[in-house]
C-alpha positions in Angstrom: -2.1 -70.7 67.4 0.2 -67.9 68.6 -0.5 -66.2 71.9 0.4 -62.5 72.1 0.9 -61.1 75.6 0.8 -57.3 75.9 1.5 -55.1 78.9 -1.3 -53.0 80.4 -1.8 -49.5 78.8 -2.3 -48.4 75.3 -4.6 -51.4 74.9 -6.5 -50.2 71.8 -3.3 -49.1 70.1 -1.4 -52.3 70.8 -4.3 -54.5 69.7 -4.8 -52.5 66.5 -1.2 -52.7 65.3 -0.8 -56.3 66.3 -4.0 -57.1 64.4 -2.9 -55.2 61.3 0.6 -56.8 61.2 -0.3 -60.4 62.1 -3.8 -60.7 60.7 -4.2 -58.2 57.9 -0.7 -58.4 56.5 0.6 -61.8 57.5 -2.6 -63.8 57.9 -1.3 -65.6 61.0 -3.8 -66.8 63.6 -3.3 -65.6 67.2 -5.0 -64.7 70.4 -4.2 -61.6 72.6 -3.9 -61.6 76.4 -2.9 -58.9 78.8 0.0 -59.7 81.1 1.1 -57.3 83.9 4.5 -59.0 83.8 5.1 -58.3 80.1 7.1 -55.2 81.0 8.7 -53.3 78.1 8.1 -56.2 75.7 5.2 -57.8 73.8 5.7 -61.5 73.8 4.6 -63.9 71.1 4.7 -67.5 72.2 3.8 -71.0 71.0 5.2 -74.5 71.3 7.5 -73.5 74.2 9.3 -70.8 72.1 9.0 -67.0 72.5 9.6 -63.9 70.5 10.0 -60.7 72.5 9.4 -57.4 70.8 10.7 -54.2 72.5 8.1 -51.6 73.3 9.2 -48.0 73.3 6.3 -45.9 72.0 3.6 -47.7 74.0 5.1 -46.9 77.4 4.5 -44.1 79.9 1.3 -42.0 80.0 -1.3 -42.9 77.4 -2.3 -39.3 76.6 1.3 -38.5 75.4 1.0 -40.0 71.9 -0.2 -36.7 70.4 2.5 -34.6 72.1 5.9 -33.6 70.8 7.6 -35.9 73.3 6.2 -38.9 71.3 8.2 -37.9 68.2 11.4 -40.0 67.7 14.8 -38.6 68.2 16.7 -37.8 65.0 18.8 -38.9 63.3 17.3 -42.3 63.4 19.5 -45.3 64.3 20.1 -47.9 61.6 19.7 -51.6 61.4 22.1 -53.4 59.1 20.4 -56.6 57.8 23.7 -58.4 57.0 24.9 -57.9 60.6 21.6 -59.3 61.9 21.9 -62.4 59.6 18.8 -61.3 57.6 18.3 -61.9 53.9 19.4 -58.7 52.3 16.9 -59.3 49.5 14.1 -58.6 51.9 15.0 -54.9 52.1 15.2 -51.9 49.9 18.6 -50.8 51.0 21.7 -51.9 53.0 20.3 -50.2 56.1 16.9 -49.9 57.7 16.0 -46.7 59.6 14.4 -47.7 63.0 11.9 -45.1 64.3 11.7 -46.4 67.9 14.0 -48.6 69.8 17.7 -49.0 70.4 20.3 -51.7 69.6 21.8 -53.8 72.4 25.2 -53.2 73.9 26.8 -55.2 71.1 25.2 -53.0 68.5 22.8 -55.7 67.3 19.0 -55.4 67.2 18.2 -59.1 67.2 19.4 -61.5 70.0 19.0 -65.2 69.4 19.1 -68.0 71.9 17.6 -71.5 71.9 13.8 -71.2 71.8 13.9 -67.4 72.2 14.5 -64.3 70.0 14.5 -60.7 71.3 14.1 -57.8 68.9 14.9 -54.4 70.4 13.7 -52.5 67.4 10.1 -51.3 68.3 8.5 -53.0 65.3 5.0 -52.3 66.6 5.5 -48.7 67.6 7.4 -47.8 64.5 4.7 -49.3 62.3 1.9 -47.6 64.2 3.7 -44.2 63.8 3.6 -44.6 60.0 0.1 -46.1 59.6 -1.7 -43.8 62.0 0.0 -40.7 60.6 0.4 -39.5 64.2 3.2 -37.1 63.3 0.7 -35.1 61.3 -1.4 -34.6 64.4 1.7 -33.4 66.3 3.4 -31.2 63.7 1.5 -28.2 62.3 3.5 -27.5 59.1 0.9 -26.9 56.4 1.0 -25.4 52.9 -1.4 -22.8 51.5 -4.1 -25.5 50.9 -3.9 -26.8 54.5 -2.0 -29.9 53.5 0.8 -31.5 55.6 4.1 -30.9 53.8 6.2 -33.8 52.7 9.3 -31.9 53.9 8.0 -31.9 57.4 7.7 -35.7 57.5 10.1 -38.0 59.2 10.2 -40.1 56.0 11.4 -37.2 53.9 13.9 -35.9 56.5 15.4 -39.4 57.0 15.3 -40.2 53.3 13.0 -43.2 53.3 9.9 -41.7 51.6 10.6 -43.8 48.5 10.5 -47.1 50.4 7.7 -48.9 52.2 9.3 -49.0 55.6 6.5 -50.8 57.3 6.8 -53.6 54.9 10.5 -53.8 55.8 9.6 -53.9 59.5 7.2 -56.7 58.7 9.9 -58.8 57.1 12.1 -58.4 60.2 9.2 -59.7 62.3 8.4 -62.5 59.9 12.0 -63.6 59.7 12.1 -64.0 63.5 8.8 -65.8 63.5 9.9 -68.3 60.8 13.1 -69.1 62.8 11.0 -70.0 65.9 8.1 -71.6 64.1 9.3 -73.0 60.7 5.9 -74.5 59.9 4.2 -71.1 60.0 2.5 -70.0 56.8 1.8 -66.4 55.8 -0.9 -64.9 53.5 0.0 -65.3 49.9 0.1 -62.0 47.9 0.7 -61.0 44.3 1.8 -57.7 42.9 -1.2 -55.6 41.8 -1.8 -52.4 39.8 -4.2 -50.0 41.5 -5.2 -47.5 38.8 -7.4 -44.5 39.6 -8.5 -41.3 37.9 -9.9 -38.1 39.5 -12.5 -36.6 37.2 -11.9 -32.9 37.8 -13.1 -32.0 34.3 -14.9 -34.7 32.4 -15.5 -32.7 29.2 -14.0 -29.8 27.4 -17.2 -28.2 26.1 -20.2 -27.5 28.3 -23.5 -26.7 26.6 -24.4 -23.0 26.9 -21.0 -22.1 28.4 -19.0 -20.6 25.6 -16.4 -19.3 28.0 -15.6 -22.9 29.0 -14.1 -23.5 25.6 -13.3 -20.1 24.2 -10.9 -19.4 27.1 -8.5 -22.3 26.3 -8.8 -21.5 22.6 -7.5 -18.0 23.3 -4.8 -19.5 25.5 -3.6 -21.8 22.8 -3.5 -18.9 20.3 -2.1 -16.1 22.4 -0.2 -17.8 25.3 1.0 -21.1 23.9 1.3 -19.9 20.3 -0.3 -23.0 18.9 -2.8 -21.9 16.2 -3.5 -25.4 15.0 -4.6 -26.5 18.4 -6.6 -23.3 18.8 -8.5 -23.9 15.6 -9.1 -27.5 16.5 -10.6 -26.3 19.8 -12.7 -23.7 18.1 -14.2 -26.1 15.7 -14.9 -28.9 18.1 -16.3 -26.5 20.7 -18.7 -25.2 18.2 -19.8 -28.7 17.2 -20.3 -29.7 20.8 -22.4 -26.7 21.6 -24.5 -27.5 18.5 -25.0 -31.1 19.8 -23.0 -32.6 16.9 -20.3 -35.3 17.0 -16.9 -33.9 18.0 -13.5 -34.7 19.4 -12.9 -33.9 23.0 -9.3 -34.0 24.4 -10.6 -34.5 28.0 -12.8 -37.4 27.1 -10.2 -40.1 27.5 -12.3 -42.5 29.5 -12.6 -45.2 26.9 -8.9 -45.1 26.4 -8.2 -45.3 30.1 -10.6 -48.2 30.5 -9.0 -50.1 27.6 -5.6 -49.7 29.2 -6.8 -51.0 32.5 -8.7 -53.9 30.9 -5.6 -54.8 28.9 -3.6 -54.9 32.2 -6.3 -57.1 33.8 -7.5 -54.5 36.4 -10.4 -52.3 37.0 -9.9 -48.5 37.4 -11.6 -46.3 40.0 -13.0 -43.0 38.7 -13.6 -40.4 41.4 -16.3 -37.9 40.5 -16.8 -34.4 41.9 -20.4 -33.8 43.2 -20.0 -30.1 44.2 -17.7 -27.3 45.0 -17.8 -23.6 44.8 -14.3 -22.4 45.3 -11.8 -21.2 42.8 -10.1 -24.5 43.1 -13.1 -26.6 42.2 -14.3 -27.3 38.7 -17.9 -28.2 39.4 -20.1 -30.0 37.0 -23.6 -31.5 37.3 -24.0 -35.2 37.9 -27.5 -34.8 36.4 -26.5 -34.1 32.8 -27.1 -36.8 30.2 -23.5 -37.0 29.2 -22.4 -37.5 32.8 -25.0 -40.2 33.4 -24.1 -41.9 30.2 -20.4 -41.9 31.2 -21.2 -43.4 34.7 -23.3 -46.2 33.1 -20.5 -47.0 30.7 -17.9 -47.1 33.5 -20.0 -49.4 35.6 -21.0 -51.6 32.6 -17.4 -52.3 31.8 -16.7 -53.4 35.4 -14.9 -50.4 36.7 -15.5 -48.6 40.0 -17.0 -45.2 40.7 -16.0 -43.2 43.8 -16.5 -39.7 45.2 -14.0 -36.9 44.8 -15.0 -34.6 47.7 -14.7 -31.0 46.9 -12.1 -28.5 48.2 -14.1 -27.3 51.2 -15.0 -30.7 52.5 -11.6 -30.9 54.4 -13.3 -29.7 57.6 -17.0 -29.6 56.6 -18.6 -32.9 57.4 -22.1 -31.7 56.4 -20.9 -30.7 53.0 -19.3 -34.1 52.6 -22.5 -35.8 53.5 -24.4 -33.8 50.9 -21.9 -34.7 48.1 -22.0 -38.4 49.2 -25.8 -38.3 48.8 -25.6 -36.7 45.4 -23.3 -39.4 44.1 -25.4 -42.1 45.7 -28.5 -40.7 44.0 -26.8 -40.9 40.6 -25.8 -44.5 41.1 -29.3 -45.4 42.2 -31.1 -43.5 39.4 -28.9 -45.1 36.7 -29.4 -48.6 38.1 -25.7 -48.9 38.8 -25.2 -51.9 41.1 -22.6 -50.4 43.4 -24.0 -49.9 46.9 -20.8 -48.8 48.5 -18.1 -46.5 47.4 -15.0 -44.7 48.7 -13.3 -41.4 48.1 -10.3 -39.3 47.4 -10.0 -35.7 48.5 -9.8 -33.0 45.9 -6.3 -31.4 45.8 -5.4 -34.2 48.2 -6.7 -32.0 51.0 -6.5 -34.7 53.7 -6.1 -34.3 57.5 -5.2 -37.0 60.0 -7.4 -38.4 61.5 -10.3 -36.0 60.7 -10.9 -37.0 57.1 -10.8 -40.7 58.0 -13.4 -40.2 60.7 -15.6 -38.1 58.4 -15.5 -40.9 55.9 -16.2 -43.6 58.5 -19.2 -41.7 60.0 -20.7 -41.1 56.6 -20.5 -44.6 55.3 -17.6 -44.4 52.8 -15.7 -47.7 52.5 -12.3 -46.5 51.6 -10.0 -43.5 51.3 -7.2 -43.1 48.8 -6.0 -39.6 49.6 -2.9 -40.2 51.7 -0.2 -39.2 49.3 1.8 -36.0 49.4 0.8 -33.6 46.6 4.4 -32.2 46.5 6.3 -35.4 46.6 5.4 -38.9 45.5 6.2 -41.9 47.7 5.1 -44.0 50.7 3.4 -41.4 52.9 1.9 -44.3 55.0 5.1 -46.3 54.7 3.3 -49.3 53.3 2.1 -50.8 49.9 -0.8 -52.8 51.3 -4.3 -51.6 52.0 -5.1 -51.5 55.7 -7.9 -50.5 58.2 -7.1 -47.2 59.8 -6.9 -45.9 63.4 -8.1 -42.6 64.9 -5.3 -41.5 67.1 -7.5 -38.8 68.8 -10.4 -41.0 69.7 -8.0 -43.9 70.2 -10.3 -46.3 68.3 -9.8 -48.5 65.2 -12.1 -47.8 62.2 -13.6 -50.0 59.6 -12.5 -47.6 56.8 -9.8 -49.0 54.6 -6.9 -46.9 53.4 -5.7 -47.5 49.9 -2.3 -45.9 50.0 -1.7 -43.7 46.9 1.9 -43.7 45.7 2.2 -41.5 42.6 0.0 -38.7 41.1 0.7 -37.3 37.6 0.9 -33.7 38.7 3.2 -34.5 41.6 5.8 -35.8 39.2 5.7 -33.1 36.6 4.2 -29.8 37.9 6.6 -27.0 38.4 5.6 -26.3 42.0 6.1 -30.0 43.0 8.8 -32.4 41.9 9.1 -30.8 38.4 10.7 -33.8 36.8 11.2 -34.3 33.1 10.1 -37.6 31.6 13.5 -39.3 31.9 13.9 -38.4 35.6 10.2 -39.4 36.2 10.9 -42.8 34.6 13.7 -43.4 37.0 11.6 -42.4 40.0 8.6 -44.4 39.0 10.8 -47.5 38.4 12.2 -47.3 41.9 8.8 -47.0 43.5 7.4 -49.9 41.4 10.4 -52.1 42.2 9.9 -51.5 45.9 6.3 -52.5 45.6 7.1 -55.6 43.6 9.5 -56.7 46.3 6.7 -57.1 48.7 3.9 -58.1 46.3 2.1 -54.9 47.1 -0.3 -52.6 45.3 1.2 -50.1 42.9 -1.4 -47.3 43.2 -1.3 -44.5 40.6 -3.5 -41.5 40.0 -3.7 -40.1 36.4 -6.4 -37.5 35.7 -8.5 -38.1 32.5 -7.6 -34.5 31.6 -3.9 -35.0 31.8 -3.7 -36.5 28.4 -4.9 -33.4 26.7 -1.3 -32.3 27.0 -0.3 -34.6 24.1 0.5 -38.1 23.0 3.8 -38.2 25.0 1.7 -38.2 28.2 -0.2 -41.2 26.9 3.0 -43.0 26.1 4.4 -42.3 29.6 1.3 -43.6 31.3 1.4 -46.8 29.1 5.0 -47.3 30.2 4.2 -46.7 33.9 1.5 -49.3 34.1 3.3 -51.9 32.0 6.6 -51.7 33.9 8.6 -51.8 30.7 
């Protein structure tokens, strides 16, 4: 059993990040004690041996964590794994950016002596910075939808958005622990796919809403100059409105579930339950088609979640209403799923407000924390983890499922605007970095995305297969 001694101050923050790294991520048993003599270090000790971890962030006045003075100085210093005698295969690159801390006088970050190792990289503070999203509370750079911009993030500016930097910090910590305690065992993990689908538009043709299918027909004919597709839409829309069998390009749910099942995983389908802005595409959870779809998803062992509407970003009452609506659907249809999580529509997520809304209203997980404008590791990690409210300074039970890649982020003109070849290269790099740490490769592909053509289906099949 390891004993972790922390200095007074920032008690909740220190206990939280120690628990996440040692318990959630590594699965190592430990106890925490407070020691006035700990000074600028957290000490981990057992069997007469000690690991000292430099503290930089959790020093000084406690209320300063949400002030600009808590942001790290840039450019960040770099740790060179080969110079520190660390296995280069543990890391995504030849250097590791260190958010807090400074090397010793000899330029090294790790000092070894018999029975003692000192790490002057602030592993705990740097990891807390990424997982808590504290920079998003401090910086106010937002886009037109109120979303924190990727370009304002430290990860983007310091060029590590495409790597799970917290996992790399964890490997530095684990390497030191293994040197001191060779018999120590860590939690076993295996690479996983995390597949999810936001259901913005479940069906192309809504009964008694001719405009809902005539508008895209006109677009195919006049804007996209595709008369064949326009005719197909006209015919199938008419059949749908007449209640007759038809083909629906948005109804890709069976295909998505088949692909997930072939990969040995269950998908999560996030349904809208409201919304009245120009950015929402509201539909009723009370229609027979929607109820039938929900039952099918559940009967095949997949998960249902909530896709909170555009205005729920700062409206907790509206969020509660939408949660109740989805809950009533599950109950009325006899779907045995008592708990569910959510992902914000348009990825309109705010630290830590959204997390607290979800916690207070009984949602079990969030999977919104991915930049809309640039894919990558916004949280800096490829493991699920319990979150922390940096404003109330309290840990929450809510679990973050870090989303890494969204379809529109890769291909939409206003975002990364990649062609399929460039997107393959990017997705391969992200996946490779997740595989390195046996993490969860979380993707979001909308059911409606595949209406663009078979090439999009082929790309998705490639993305989830890894080959």
